[in-house]
Structures are given as structure tokens and as C-alpha cells.
C-alpha positions in Angstrom: 15.6 -4.4 -13.9 15.1 -7.8 -12.4 12.0 -8.1 -10.4 13.1 -11.0 -8.1 16.0 -11.6 -5.7 16.2 -8.0 -4.5 16.4 -6.5 -1.1 14.0 -3.5 -1.2 13.4 -0.7 1.2 10.1 1.2 0.9 9.2 4.2 3.0 5.5 4.6 3.8 4.7 1.0 3.3 1.9 0.4 5.7 -0.8 1.4 3.4 -1.8 2.5 -0.1 0.9 2.3 -2.9 3.7 1.3 -0.6 1.8 -1.5 0.9 0.7 -2.7 -2.5 4.3 -2.5 -3.7 5.5 -4.6 -0.8 2.7 -7.1 -1.5 3.6 -7.6 -5.1 7.5 -7.6 -4.5 7.1 -10.3 -1.9 5.1 -12.4 -4.3 7.9 -12.0 -6.8 10.5 -13.5 -4.4 12.2 -10.4 -3.0 13.2 -9.4 0.5 11.1 -6.4 1.5 11.5 -3.9 4.3 8.9 -1.2 4.9 9.0 1.7 7.2 6.2 3.8 8.7 5.5 6.2 11.6 2.8 4.2 13.3 3.8 1.0 15.1 0.3 -0.5 15.1 0.0 0.0 11.4 3.5 -1.6 10.9 2.4 -4.7 13.0 -0.8 -4.8 11.0 1.1 -4.9 7.7 3.3 -7.7 9.1 0.4 -9.7 10.0 -1.1 -9.4 6.4 2.1 -10.1 4.5 4.2 -13.1 5.4 7.9 -12.4 5.5 7.5 -8.7 5.4 10.1 -6.8 7.6 8.7 -3.6 9.2 10.7 -0.9 10.9 9.5 2.2 12.6 10.8 5.3 11.0 9.3 8.7 10.2 10.9 9.6 6.7 10.1 13.4 7.5 12.3 13.3 10.6 16.1 13.3 10.0 16.9 11.8 13.3 14.7 8.8 12.5 16.5 8.4 9.0 19.9 8.6 10.6 19.0 5.8 13.2 17.6 3.6 10.4 20.9 3.6 8.5 22.9 1.5 10.9 20.0 -0.9 11.3 19.8 -1.5 7.5 23.7 -1.5 7.2 24.1 -4.2 9.8 21.0 -6.4 9.3 20.3 -6.0 5.5 23.6 -4.9 3.9 22.6 -6.4 0.4 20.1 -3.5 0.0 19.8 -2.7 -3.6 16.5 -0.9 -4.2 15.4 2.2 -2.3 11.8 3.4 -2.8 11.0 6.8 -1.5 7.2 6.5 -1.3 6.1 8.1 2.0 4.1 11.2 1.5 1.1 13.2 2.6 -1.5 15.4 0.7 -3.6 18.1 2.3 -6.2 20.7 1.2 -4.9 24.2 2.3 -6.9 27.3 2.0 -4.2 30.0 1.7 -6.7 32.7 2.5 -7.3 31.3 6.0 -4.4 32.4 8.3 -5.1 29.8 10.9 -2.3 27.4 10.1 0.7 27.0 12.4 4.1 27.2 10.7 4.8 23.6 11.2 1.3 22.6 9.8 1.6 24.8 6.8 4.9 23.2 5.7 4.6 19.6 7.1 4.3 18.2 3.5 7.7 19.6 2.7 9.3 17.5 5.5 7.8 14.2 4.4 7.5 14.8 0.6 10.7 16.5 -0.2 13.1 16.4 2.7 12.4 12.8 3.4 13.4 11.5 -0.1 16.5 13.7 -0.1 17.6 12.5 3.3 17.0 8.9 2.4 19.0 9.2 -0.8 21.8 11.0 0.9 21.9 8.4 3.8 21.7 5.2 1.8 23.6 6.2 -1.4 26.9 5.0 0.0 25.6 1.5 0.7 23.8 1.4 -2.7 27.1 2.4 -4.3 29.0 -0.2 -2.5 26.5 -2.8 -3.6 27.0 -1.9 -7.3 30.6 -3.1 -6.8 29.8 -6.5 -5.6 29.6 -8.0 -9.1 26.4 -9.9 -8.2 23.7 -10.5 -10.8 21.7 -7.6 -9.3 20.4 -4.1 -10.3 20.8 -1.2 -7.9 18.1 1.5 -8.0 16.5 4.4 -6.4 12.7 5.0 -7.0 11.1 8.4 -6.2 7.3 8.5 -6.0 6.2 11.9 -7.1 2.7 12.6 -8.7 0.9 13.5 -11.8 0.4 16.9 -10.0 4.2 17.5 -10.3 3.4 18.5 -13.8 0.4 20.8 -13.1 -1.0 21.9 -9.8 -4.3 21.1 -8.1 -4.8 24.5 -6.5 -6.8 23.2 -3.4 -3.5 21.3 -2.5 -0.9 24.0 -3.2 1.8 22.7 -0.9 1.5 19.1 -2.0 1.8 20.1 -5.6 4.8 22.2 -5.0 6.5 19.3 -3.1 5.9 16.9 -5.9 7.3 19.3 -8.5 10.4 19.8 -6.3 10.9 16.0 -6.0 10.4 15.6 -9.9 13.2 18.1 -10.5 15.3 16.7 -7.8 14.9 13.2 -9.4 15.9 14.6 -12.8 19.1 16.0 -11.3 19.9 13.0 -9.3 19.7 10.8 -12.4 22.0 13.1 -14.3 24.5 13.1 -11.4 24.4 9.3 -11.2 24.4 8.6 -15.0 28.0 7.5 -15.0 27.4 4.9 -12.1 25.5 1.7 -12.0 22.6 3.1 -10.0 19.4 3.5 -11.9 17.1 6.4 -10.9 13.4 5.9 -11.6 10.4 8.2 -11.0 6.9 7.0 -10.6 4.3 9.8 -11.0 0.9 8.3 -10.0 -2.4 9.7 -11.1 -5.3 10.1 -8.5 -5.2 6.6 -6.9 -7.7 4.9 -4.6 -5.7 5.1 -1.4 -5.8 6.7 2.1 -4.0 9.6 0.7 -7.2 11.1 -0.6 -9.2 10.2 2.5 -9.9 13.9 3.4 -11.0 14.8 -0.1 -14.7 14.8 -1.0 -16.4 13.5 -4.1 -16.7 17.2 -5.2 -13.0 17.7 -4.8 -12.3 14.8 -7.1 -15.1 15.6 -9.5 -14.0 14.8 -13.1 -10.9 12.8 -11.9 -10.4 9.3 -13.2 -9.3 7.3 -10.2 -6.9 4.4 -10.7 -6.8 1.3 -8.5 -3.7 0.7 -6.4 -3.4 -2.8 -8.0 -3.3 -1.4 -11.6 -0.9 1.4 -10.5 1.6 -1.0 -9.0 1.1 -3.3 -11.9 2.1 -0.5 -14.4 5.0 0.4 -12.1 6.4 -3.2 -12.1 6.1 -3.3 -15.9 7.9 0.0 -16.2 10.6 -1.1 -13.8 11.2 -4.4 -15.6 11.6 -2.5 -18.8 13.9 0.2 -17.4 11.3 3.1 -18.1 12.9 5.7 -15.9 9.9 8.1 -15.9 6.5 6.4 -15.4 3.3 8.4 -15.5 0.5 5.8 -15.6 -3.1 6.5 -16.4 -4.3 10.3 -16.2 -0.9 11.2 -15.1 0.4 11.0 -18.6 -2.4 13.3 -19.8 -1.6 15.8 -17.1 2.0 15.9 -18.2 1.0 16.2 -21.9 -1.4 19.1 -21.1 0.9 20.9 -19.0 3.3 21.1 -21.8 1.1 22.0 -24.6 -2.0 23.5 -23.0 -0.9 24.7 -19.5 -3.6 27.4 -19.1 -6.4 25.2 -20.1 -5.5 22.3 -17.7 -4.7 24.7 -14.8 -8.3 26.2 -15.3 -9.8 22.7 -15.3 -8.0 21.8 -12.1 -9.1 25.1 -10.5 -12.9 24.6 -10.7 -13.4 23.8 -7.0 -11.5 26.8 -5.6 -14.6 28.9 -5.3 -16.2 26.0 -3.3 -13.2 25.8 -1.0 -13.2 29.5 -0.2 -17.0 29.4 0.4 -16.6 26.7 3.0 
């Protein structure tokens, strides 16, 4: 993949991994568009990154995604990279029956439905741009998680969504294998971002945290070398352990369940 001269759309780009991706892609000479739900955060991101294009869109809301499509089609028709990064992660105690139906499954809307809707909505434009015979690559990147391979039981719905996104990405790659659209998956380890803002030090005990700068650096290196599945840092260990020692790694990640139930 070429890392410059692209037009890139990143969902969830106002903070964390998405914001750092936008920052690094802009430095490399790309046109970068981010989306987010919060207009104030979008304006803050624009103020920090010169040249950034910021559009309000909730990736977990189909109507928002549908309204985004003509905007991109008309104003940025040369879009060639879609990065589905938007996501939320929550602790959920399944023994406490105090969750509304919407609250219990909100991670499904953003983490699973969002990427599926975005791919379905923008695939025609990406397909069209593979036929322009420009010196560009066309790609879809889905950001899953190292927890797609083995669950962290205090976040059961999040882990289920990332496992779903992982398998969706595998299927998407196979369906597009005879096209010129490349399908990548980035499965981050625990990363120092706002995503983990509600998690305590006890929740993350024994976890090696990766800086967002190092994560995005690894991602860009993998992208440049057409590494279709990237699991940087501890995520690669989780993938390995889930395959060869699944019961052991699940037990290790379950150590804080008793504390959760006691609270």
C-alpha cells in the first residue's frame, strides 16, 4: 500500500487511535476525513490538525451513515481508503439486571453494525475507484481487538462484537479477493486511549499497555507491507494463546470477575 496521496475516511477520529491515525496520515501527505458523534470534539480535532476534514456522523446510526454517503460522493469522490475505527467498550455485570435493552446492546450498534453499514454504503464508490486506473490502492480497514481472539469476561458484549467483526472481516476479504480492494484488520492490544477511561488499575492489572503512537506506527508499517491481519504487541500473544492454550488464557483474563461481582 502507498501511504501518501490517498483520500482516507476514518470513523471515530476525534480521539484515541482514530485521531492518531489522522495525525500520522496527514503528515504523510494524505487527504483525511474523520467522523464522530460530538461536534465539539470534531471542532477540537480540526483545531489541532491543520487540513483535517471533520464531519458529524454516528457510525452506530444507519440514518447518519446513509446521509454521509452523498456528502462523500459529491465532495470527496476520490475516496480510496475506508477505516472503520469507531467503537465503545464497557464493563457489564451480567448478574445485575438493571440494564435497559438499548444500553445492554449499544456496543453492537457501533462496533458491529457500524462497520457493516459503512462497508455496504461505501463499497460501490470504492469499487468505482479501483477502475480509475490511477496509481492508488483501494482498501478497507476494520479495527477489531486482541479481545476478538479471547474474551475479557468483565466486558462480555465488547468482546463478542470484536469477535463478530473479526469473522466478518475474514469473510469480506474472501468475497473481495478477486477484486482490487484490499481488506485489512487491525487488532489492537490494550492501548492508552479514552476507550479504557472507565476501567480501573485493578481491571487492567497484568496488562501491558501500548502507546497509541506505537500502535499506529505498527499499523502503518503493516499497511505499507500489505499485512492483512495486524495484531501488534500483546494482541499477538492473545491470538497465539487462544489457539494453543485457550483455557489457560481465559482463566488469566477472568481473575477480576469476583471483584466485579463484589462491587
